[in-house]
C-alpha positions in Angstrom: -69.8 134.6 -53.3 -67.1 132.1 -52.5 -63.7 133.7 -51.7 -60.7 131.9 -53.2 -58.5 130.2 -50.8 -55.5 132.1 -51.9 -57.1 135.4 -50.8 -58.1 133.9 -47.4 -54.6 132.9 -46.9 -53.2 136.3 -47.9 -55.6 138.1 -45.5 -54.6 135.8 -42.6 -50.9 136.3 -43.3 -51.4 140.0 -43.4 -53.2 140.0 -40.2 -50.6 137.8 -38.5 -47.8 140.0 -39.7 -49.6 143.1 -38.5 -50.0 141.6 -35.0 -46.4 140.5 -35.0 -45.1 144.0 -36.2 -47.3 145.6 -33.5 -45.8 143.3 -30.8 -42.3 143.8 -32.1 -42.8 147.6 -32.0 -43.9 147.2 -28.4 -40.7 145.3 -27.6 -38.3 148.0 -28.8 -36.4 148.7 -25.5 -33.0 148.0 -24.1 -34.1 147.7 -20.4 -37.5 146.3 -19.5 -39.2 145.7 -16.2 -41.8 143.2 -15.1 -43.2 144.4 -11.8 -45.9 142.2 -10.2 -47.8 142.0 -6.9 -48.1 138.8 -5.0 -50.8 137.6 -7.4 -48.7 138.2 -10.5 -50.6 141.3 -11.6 -48.9 144.4 -12.9 -48.3 147.0 -10.2 -47.1 150.6 -10.1 -43.8 151.2 -8.3 -41.1 153.8 -8.6 -38.0 152.9 -10.7 -35.0 155.2 -10.2 -31.7 155.3 -12.2 -28.6 156.8 -10.5 -25.1 157.8 -11.6 -22.0 158.0 -9.4 -20.8 161.6 -8.9 -17.0 161.5 -8.5 -16.8 164.9 -6.8 -19.5 164.4 -4.2 -19.1 160.6 -4.1 -22.8 160.5 -4.1 -25.4 158.6 -6.2 -27.2 161.3 -8.2 -30.7 160.7 -9.6 -30.4 160.4 -13.4 -34.1 159.6 -14.1 -37.1 158.1 -12.4 -40.6 156.9 -13.2 -43.5 154.6 -12.1 -44.3 151.3 -13.8 -47.8 150.9 -15.3 -50.6 148.7 -14.0 -50.8 146.7 -17.1 -48.4 144.5 -19.1 -47.6 145.0 -22.8 -46.1 142.5 -25.2 -46.7 138.8 -24.9 -45.2 135.7 -23.3 -42.1 136.2 -21.3 -41.5 139.6 -22.9 -44.4 141.2 -21.0 -43.3 144.4 -19.3 -45.0 147.3 -17.5 -42.0 149.6 -17.7 -39.0 150.2 -20.0 -36.3 152.7 -21.1 -33.9 152.9 -23.9 -30.1 153.2 -23.9 -28.8 155.8 -26.5 -32.2 156.3 -28.2 -35.8 157.0 -27.3 -37.8 154.4 -29.4 -39.4 152.6 -26.5 -43.2 152.8 -26.4 -44.7 153.6 -23.0 -41.3 154.4 -21.6 -41.3 155.2 -17.8 -37.8 156.7 -17.8 -35.8 158.9 -20.2 -33.1 157.2 -22.4 -29.7 156.6 -20.9 -26.5 157.7 -22.6 -24.6 154.8 -24.1 -21.6 153.7 -21.9 -20.9 154.5 -18.3 -22.2 153.0 -15.0 -25.8 153.2 -13.7 -27.6 152.0 -10.6 -31.2 150.8 -11.2 -33.2 150.8 -8.0 -36.6 149.4 -7.2 -37.8 149.8 -3.6 -34.9 148.7 -1.4 -32.8 146.8 -4.0 -30.7 147.8 -6.9 -28.6 146.4 -9.8 -25.4 148.0 -11.1 -24.9 148.0 -14.8 -21.6 148.9 -16.3 -20.8 149.3 -20.0 -18.5 146.4 -21.1 -16.9 148.4 -23.9 -18.6 146.6 -26.8 -22.3 146.6 -27.9 -24.5 148.8 -25.8 -27.9 148.1 -27.5 -28.8 144.6 -26.6 -31.7 143.9 -24.2 -31.9 143.2 -20.5 -35.0 142.5 -18.4 -35.6 142.8 -14.6 -38.4 141.4 -12.6 -39.7 142.6 -9.2 -42.1 140.6 -7.0 -42.7 140.1 -3.3 -39.9 142.6 -2.4 -37.3 140.8 -4.4 -35.6 142.1 -7.5 -34.0 139.7 -10.1 -32.5 139.6 -13.5 -34.5 137.6 -16.0 -32.1 137.8 -18.9 -29.3 139.9 -20.3 -28.4 140.2 -23.9 -26.5 143.5 -23.8 -23.1 145.1 -23.8 -23.3 145.8 -20.1 -22.1 143.9 -17.1 -24.9 143.5 -14.6 -24.3 142.9 -10.9 -26.8 142.5 -8.1 -29.2 142.4 -6.6 -27.8 144.6 -3.8 -29.6 146.0 -0.8 -29.8 149.7 -0.8 -28.4 151.1 2.5 -28.3 154.8 3.2 -25.7 156.0 5.7 -25.6 159.4 7.4 -22.6 161.6 7.8 -23.2 164.4 10.3 -20.6 167.2 10.4 -20.4 170.2 12.7 -18.1 173.1 13.6 -17.0 174.2 17.1 -15.5 177.6 16.6 -14.5 178.3 20.2 -16.0 180.3 23.0 -18.7 181.9 20.8 -19.5 178.5 19.1 -23.3 178.8 19.4 -23.5 181.8 17.2 -20.8 180.9 14.6 -21.2 179.2 11.2 -18.6 178.3 8.7 -17.2 175.8 6.2 -16.5 172.1 6.4 -15.6 169.7 3.6 -17.0 166.4 2.4 -14.9 164.9 -0.3 -14.3 167.8 -2.8 -17.5 169.7 -1.8 -17.5 172.6 0.6 -20.5 172.6 2.9 -21.2 176.2 4.0 -23.1 177.7 6.9 -22.3 174.8 9.2 -22.6 175.5 12.9 -22.4 173.8 16.2 -25.6 171.8 15.6 -24.2 170.5 12.3 -25.5 169.3 9.0 -26.3 165.7 7.8 -25.4 164.3 4.5 -26.7 160.9 3.2 -24.5 158.5 1.2 -25.3 155.0 0.0 -23.1 152.3 1.6 -21.5 151.3 -1.8 -20.1 154.9 -2.2 -17.6 154.6 0.7 -14.9 155.6 1.4 -15.5 159.3 2.0 -13.2 162.1 3.1 -14.0 164.8 5.5 -11.8 167.9 6.2 -11.8 171.0 8.3 -10.6 174.4 7.1 -7.9 176.1 9.0 -7.8 179.9 9.6 -11.4 180.5 8.7 -12.6 184.0 9.2 -15.8 183.6 11.2 -17.7 186.3 13.0 -14.8 188.8 12.8 -12.2 186.4 14.1 -9.9 183.9 12.6 -10.3 180.3 13.8 -7.3 178.1 14.4 -7.6 174.4 13.7 -7.2 172.1 16.7 -8.7 168.6 16.2 -11.7 166.5 15.6 -13.9 165.6 18.6 -12.3 162.2 18.8 -9.0 164.0 19.5 -7.4 163.1 16.1 -5.4 166.1 14.9 -5.1 165.6 11.1 -7.3 168.1 9.5 -8.4 165.5 6.9 -10.0 162.2 7.9 -11.0 159.2 5.7 -14.2 157.3 6.5 -13.2 154.0 5.1 -16.0 151.6 5.9 -19.7 152.1 5.3 -21.4 153.4 8.4 -23.1 156.3 10.2 -20.7 159.0 11.3 -20.9 162.0 13.5 -17.8 164.3 13.7 -17.3 167.8 15.0 -14.3 170.0 13.8 -12.9 171.9 16.8 -11.2 175.3 16.4 -9.7 177.9 18.8 -10.8 181.5 18.5 -7.8 183.6 17.6 -7.7 187.1 19.2 -5.2 189.9 18.6 -2.9 191.0 21.4 -1.6 194.5 20.8 1.5 195.5 22.8 2.1 199.2 23.4 5.7 199.9 24.4 7.1 203.1 26.0 10.3 202.6 23.9 10.5 201.2 20.4 13.6 199.2 21.2 11.8 196.9 23.7 11.5 193.3 22.5 8.3 191.4 23.2 6.9 188.0 22.1 3.4 186.8 22.2 3.2 183.0 22.4 6.8 182.8 21.1 6.3 185.1 18.1 7.7 188.7 18.0 4.9 191.2 18.6 5.6 194.1 16.2 3.4 195.4 17.7 0.7 192.7 17.6 0.6 189.0 18.2 -2.0 186.3 18.6 -3.7 184.5 21.5 -6.3 181.7 21.6 -9.4 181.3 23.7 -8.6 177.6 24.5 -5.2 178.3 26.1 -4.9 179.0 29.8 -1.2 180.1 29.4 -1.1 182.6 26.6 2.4 184.0 27.2 3.6 187.6 26.8 7.4 187.7 27.3 10.2 190.1 27.2 13.6 188.4 27.0 16.9 190.2 27.9 17.5 192.8 25.2 20.4 192.9 22.8 22.8 195.7 22.1 20.7 198.4 20.5 22.3 201.9 20.2 24.4 201.1 23.2 21.5 200.6 25.5 20.0 197.6 27.3 16.2 197.6 27.4 14.9 196.0 30.6 11.2 195.3 31.2 9.9 197.0 34.4 6.3 195.9 34.3 3.3 195.1 32.2 0.0 197.0 32.2 -3.1 194.7 31.7 -6.7 195.0 32.7 -6.0 198.4 34.4 -3.3 197.2 36.7 0.5 196.7 36.7 1.9 193.1 36.5 5.5 192.4 37.3 5.6 188.8 36.2 7.6 187.9 33.1 6.2 186.2 31.2 2.7 187.6 31.7 0.2 184.7 31.5 -3.3 185.5 30.1 -6.0 182.8 30.3 -8.6 182.0 27.7 -9.1 185.5 26.2 -12.4 185.7 24.2 -11.8 189.1 22.6 -8.8 191.2 21.4 -6.6 192.5 24.2 -4.2 195.4 24.8 -1.1 195.2 26.9 1.3 197.9 28.0 5.1 197.2 28.3 7.2 199.7 30.3 10.9 199.4 29.8 13.9 200.9 31.6 16.9 201.9 29.5 20.4 201.5 30.8 23.9 201.4 29.2 24.7 198.0 27.8 28.1 196.5 28.7 28.5 194.9 25.2 31.1 196.7 23.2 32.9 198.2 26.2 35.9 196.0 25.6 37.6 196.3 29.0 41.2 195.2 29.0 44.5 195.9 30.9 48.1 197.0 30.4 50.5 194.1 29.7 53.7 195.1 31.3 54.2 192.9 34.4 55.7 194.9 37.3 54.2 198.2 36.0 51.1 199.9 37.4 47.8 198.3 36.3 46.1 200.4 33.6 42.4 199.7 32.8 41.3 200.6 29.3 37.8 200.6 27.7 35.9 201.8 24.7 33.3 204.5 25.0 29.6 203.5 24.6 28.3 204.3 21.1 25.4 206.3 22.6 26.7 209.8 23.2 24.3 210.3 26.1 26.5 207.9 28.1 28.6 210.7 29.5 30.3 209.4 32.6 32.3 206.4 33.7 32.8 205.2 37.3 35.7 202.9 37.9 35.2 200.4 40.8 37.7 198.0 42.3 37.5 195.1 44.7 40.3 192.8 45.9 40.2 189.1 46.8 42.5 188.5 49.8 42.7 185.6 52.2 39.7 183.9 50.6 37.4 186.9 50.9 36.4 189.6 48.5 36.9 193.1 49.8 34.3 195.9 49.4 33.6 197.6 46.1 35.5 200.9 46.1 34.9 203.8 43.8 38.4 204.6 42.4 37.6 207.4 39.9 34.9 209.3 38.1 35.9 210.0 34.5 34.3 211.8 31.6 33.5 210.4 28.2 36.7 210.3 26.0 39.2 209.5 28.7 38.9 205.7 28.2 41.6 204.7 30.8 42.4 204.5 34.5 45.8 203.8 36.2 45.6 202.1 39.6 47.7 204.0 42.1 48.1 200.9 44.4 48.8 197.8 42.3 51.4 196.6 39.8 50.5 194.0 37.2 51.5 190.5 38.3 51.5 187.2 36.6 48.8 184.6 36.8 48.3 183.2 40.4 50.8 185.7 41.8 49.8 188.2 44.5 46.2 189.4 44.7 43.2 188.7 42.5 41.7 192.1 41.5 38.4 192.9 39.8 37.6 196.2 38.0 34.3 197.4 36.8 33.9 200.4 34.5 30.3 201.5 35.2 28.6 203.7 32.6 26.0 206.4 33.3 23.2 207.2 30.9 22.3 210.9 31.3 18.9 210.8 29.5 17.3 208.3 31.9 19.7 208.6 34.9 20.6 204.9 34.8 23.8 202.9 35.2 25.1 199.8 33.5 25.0 196.6 35.5 28.3 195.6 37.2 30.6 193.8 34.8 33.7 192.7 36.7 37.0 192.0 34.8 39.8 190.1 36.6 43.5 190.6 36.7 46.4 189.7 39.2 48.1 192.6 40.9 50.9 193.3 43.4 50.5 195.9 46.0 53.3 198.5 45.8 54.6 201.7 47.3 56.6 204.6 45.7 60.2 204.9 47.0 62.1 208.1 47.7 63.3 208.2 44.1 59.8 207.9 42.7 60.1 204.2 41.7 57.5 201.6 42.3 58.6 198.9 44.7 57.1 195.8 46.2 55.2 196.4 49.4 57.1 195.3 52.5 53.9 193.7 53.6 53.8 191.4 50.5 53.3 187.8 51.4 55.9 185.1 50.5 54.8 182.7 47.8 53.5 179.3 48.9 54.7 177.4 45.9 57.4 177.5 43.1 56.4 178.7 39.6 57.8 180.2 36.4 56.1 182.1 33.6 57.0 184.7 31.0 55.2 187.6 29.3 54.7 188.2 26.5 54.6 184.8 24.8 55.0 184.8 21.8 57.6 187.6 22.0 60.0 189.6 19.8 62.7 190.0 20.7 62.5 190.2 24.5 60.3 188.6 27.2 60.2 188.9 31.0 60.6 185.7 32.9 58.9 185.8 36.3 59.6 183.2 38.9 58.9 182.6 42.6 60.3 180.3 45.3 58.7 179.7 48.7 62.0 179.1 50.5 65.7 180.1 50.2 67.4 178.0 47.5 70.1 177.9 44.9 68.4 178.8 41.6 69.4 178.0 38.1 67.5 179.3 35.0 68.7 178.2 31.6 67.3 178.6 28.0 67.6 175.8 25.5 66.8 175.4 21.8 64.5 172.6 20.6 67.4 170.2 20.1 68.5 170.6 23.7 71.4 172.9 23.1 71.9 175.5 25.9 71.4 179.0 24.6 72.0 181.1 27.7 72.1 180.9 31.5 70.0 183.6 33.0 70.3 182.8 36.8 72.8 180.8 38.7 72.9 181.9 42.4 71.4 181.6 45.8 68.0 183.4 46.2 65.9 184.1 49.2 62.2 183.2 49.2 60.2 185.6 47.1 59.2 186.9 43.7 61.7 187.7 40.9 62.0 188.5 37.3 64.7 188.4 34.6 64.8 189.7 31.1 65.5 187.3 28.2 66.8 189.1 25.1 66.6 186.9 21.9 67.5 189.6 19.4 70.5 187.6 18.1 68.5 184.3 17.9 66.4 183.0 15.0 62.6 182.6 15.2 61.5 179.3 16.8 60.6 177.5 20.0 62.9 177.8 23.1 62.7 176.0 26.4 63.2 177.9 29.7 64.0 175.6 32.7 64.2 176.6 36.3 65.9 174.3 38.9 65.9 174.9 42.7 66.8 172.7 45.7 63.6 170.6 45.2 61.8 172.0 42.1 62.4 171.7 38.4 60.0 173.1 35.7 60.3 173.9 32.0 58.3 176.3 29.9 58.0 176.7 26.1 58.6 180.2 24.7 57.9 181.2 21.0 60.2 183.8 19.4 58.5 185.3 16.3 60.5 187.8 14.3 
């Protein structure tokens, strides 16, 4: 039976369309691979797709699979591996579908391409070929930018911790980018990063609590001290974070008022030392005024013996230490407020304020005199009970500055509880040796030396309404002393007569004058001097 031509043509067209549809179905992919050996035959090789992890700054495996050993399709569309973007319509896919958008790294053997979504159209096709160790892009009709080929280069970053004297048995944290690597010890841990992922940041962790001790950051093993370091260029790195072991120093004091620092920080009662320091310092500075007492370090007790050095230096401690601090308490001179009577020509009276600590019960008054360029011996003048608060010198009258003898007084306190005395605290004043005449009046000692220079002074100043003008002349002379107001008008003449060499005083009564500044002038044979006096009513 002869088949009509029209049916023959229909059968041929149907067959052709079936083949074409079959081939088109086989071509339904976004990314295809043509992987060949040196003879052009399809070969099996691993294809891996990576994504960039912004936290770890690592290329994480997204998907992977092996190409087949036979091609599908026809002509230049032949592939032996493929995967979809966004859907999963690819026949014989060797990788799972990729999400639309984003950035991916497609690696075959030692090379890779980077594909980055352009922002428009993610479903066109691209095709890669690999042969003889070389990867190439055959064509790209997609919404992705494709760059490459690039050589895959893994770099190693080895990080370790040195936690001090017990470093070989310690493990702790160290940071790579935003990831905390745990259980890292002296031998370290190695991380791998592809060269294109640089820079990376490494960081230590200060004050880690490791094996029952805190660890204090020091530096990296290249001596850089910043706890964070950036590895800018691609390369292999090996860094160790170095710490000091922090040990506790407990200070036991015999008195709570004692003041102690450990490495410059007050120990109350503990401080911290470090096993990398040869000069960990325990120090007691001079104590302040605490309940009227001065706390003075006598000695330290450390390692079973007494040590009298201050500061105490402890080298490279590897475990917690205990230190004893023994103090002596004595009365503190602060707040004693020693001062003197103010009337020139009258017996010197020494005044003071009792110590606030009521166990300071006794006061010893000492005196020493500076004469002919030499200090005389300390002389105990009187022993007085708490509450007296004054002592009158039986030998000296108060004199003006630079007149007669320089005299020092010390009111020495006694602390009954510990049987200790305050340290000497001398207070200076000028005094004139005197005797008591037959009428009971104080008079200048006949042995008093003549002055060596002329001078004039007054006390008090400011005054109201009277002041005593003291003057001295080293030789016989006619002496004139006048008082003027500020415009130069003479107010009063106080002295106008011959005087023998010696010391004198004259009272100036300004009760009838107004407040203000007045000028007192002395004139002798070869000396003139003026002094301002302030009257304040």
